[in-house]
N, C-alpha and C positions, 0 to 999 in steps of 0.2 A: 504494500500499500504506499503511496504518495501523498504527502500532504502539501499542496501548492498554495502559497499566498503570493501576496504583492508586497514591493517595498514600501517604504514610506516617503514621503518629501524630504520631512527633516531627518538629518544623519547629525551621528557624533563620533569622536573618535576615541577609541578603546584599545590600546596597542599593549596592555598591560594584564586582561583577565585572562585572556587564551590566545594562543598563538594560530597564526592561518595555516591550515594544513594544505591548500593547494589554492591554485588561481583558479579563476571563471575559465570555462572550456573555451569561449569565444575572446580570449584576450585579444588577438590579433584585431578583430573587428571593433573591439572597444578604445583600441589606440587610435585606430582612424575615426571613430565618432568623437572622441576626447579631441583631436586636432580639429576636428571642423567646427565642434563648439567654441572652443578656444578662438577660434578667427571670426567668432560671431562679436557684435558689440553686446554691450550689457542689455541695451533695449530688445535687441532680436534675441538674446537669452532668455530673458523674462516673458516674452511671450511664447517662446517656445514651450518652457516649464508651466506656463500658466499658473503662477503662483504669485503670492503677496511681496512686497518690496524687501521684506525681511528674510525671507528664503532666499528670493532671487539675489540678494546681496551676498548671503552665505555661500550659495551655490557658484557664483560668479568667482568670489574668491578662492574656492576650494578648485576650481579649474584652471584658475591662474597659476596656481603651485601645485598642480595635481601630478604625482610621479605615481605610476601604477603598480610599481615594484618594490617602494619603500614605506614602511612606517603603515602596515596596513592593518586594519582592523577586520576581525571576523564579521561578515554578513550580519548573522544574528547579533550582534551588538552594534553594529553600525546603525541601524534602523531606528527611528524613534518615534514609534507609532503605538496605537493602543494593543493591537495584537503583540506586539514586541515586550511591552510592558507586562500584559499578562501571563505572558510564557515566562517572564523572570528568567533570562538565561545567565545573569548574574549569579543566582543563587542555584544553579543547578546540582543535584547531587550526583552521585558516581552513576554511570549508565546514562544518565538523562541526555547529555550532549552527544553521546555514542549513536543514542536513539534518533534523536533529529537530524542528526549528521547522515543515517541511512535513510530516513523516512522524510525529510522536509526539503523542500524547494523553493525558492524563491524567483520569481520571474521578473526580472529587471529590464528595464528598457535600454539601459547603458550597458549592462554586463551581459545580458543574455540569461541563462538559467544559472543557477548560484545556490550552491550547498552553504548552511550555515557556517 
């Protein structure tokens, strides 16, 4: 069985709780998309993301300094939304992280299919 969820518009950085086990499968396409988004003006980015000014500014700043291979946050900890809050991955006990790693997938418009 697979549990499929969407990412959240808000993100956070947490490089301390868990180490990333793998990169997204479509990383080569993500790099192309990243370069395209970086080439857009702030107003074009905001229109693309359809979000408020606060989130647009945060994301524009992230894209300006983004390195897809350094200081990585596991997807399950990176997204800040209601479904992630209720899952409470920061307090997982033995075996729970392994379970979601096997059964949970996050469908990201930027990264593609992502494991937790």
